C-alpha positions in Angstrom: 78.4 -49.2 -9.6 75.4 -47.4 -8.0 73.0 -49.7 -6.2 70.0 -48.0 -7.8 71.4 -48.8 -11.2 71.9 -52.4 -10.2 68.3 -52.6 -9.0 67.1 -51.1 -12.3 69.0 -53.7 -14.2 67.6 -56.5 -12.0 64.0 -55.3 -12.2 63.8 -54.2 -15.8 66.5 -56.0 -17.8 65.9 -59.6 -17.0 66.2 -62.4 -19.6 62.9 -61.6 -21.3 63.5 -57.8 -21.4 67.1 -58.2 -22.4 66.1 -59.6 -25.8 63.1 -57.2 -26.3 63.5 -54.5 -28.9 60.0 -53.1 -29.0 61.0 -49.9 -27.2 58.4 -50.4 -24.5 60.9 -49.9 -21.7 61.6 -46.3 -22.7 58.2 -44.9 -21.5 58.7 -46.8 -18.3 62.0 -45.1 -17.7 60.6 -41.6 -18.5 58.0 -42.2 -15.8 60.7 -41.9 -13.1 62.1 -38.7 -11.7 64.6 -36.7 -13.7 67.3 -37.5 -11.1 66.7 -41.2 -11.4 66.7 -41.1 -15.2 70.1 -39.3 -15.0 71.4 -41.9 -12.7 70.4 -44.7 -15.0 71.8 -42.9 -18.0 75.1 -42.4 -16.2 75.1 -46.1 -15.2 74.7 -47.2 -18.8 77.5 -44.8 -19.9 79.7 -46.3 -17.2 79.1 -49.9 -18.3 79.5 -49.0 -22.0 82.9 -47.5 -21.3 84.0 -50.5 -19.2 85.7 -53.0 -21.5 85.4 -55.7 -18.8 81.5 -55.5 -18.8 80.1 -58.4 -20.8 77.7 -61.2 -20.8 78.9 -62.6 -17.5 78.4 -59.3 -15.7 75.0 -58.8 -17.3 73.9 -62.3 -16.2 75.2 -61.6 -12.7 73.3 -58.3 -12.4 70.0 -59.8 -13.7 70.3 -63.2 -11.9 70.0 -65.1 -15.2 
């Protein structure tokens, strides 16, 4: 998994953000460069396709 994607997870998807469903994170993401947005999208596609990615992995990536 890409280190930039891990850092995005750690910075923007902590415990409080993980349960937020207001959509406020989306404008933050669009503020990044197109290449970074592509990297984050690909990272999400990767973890969604990975059957082994679950709560334990999420907690590990966000230091919860």
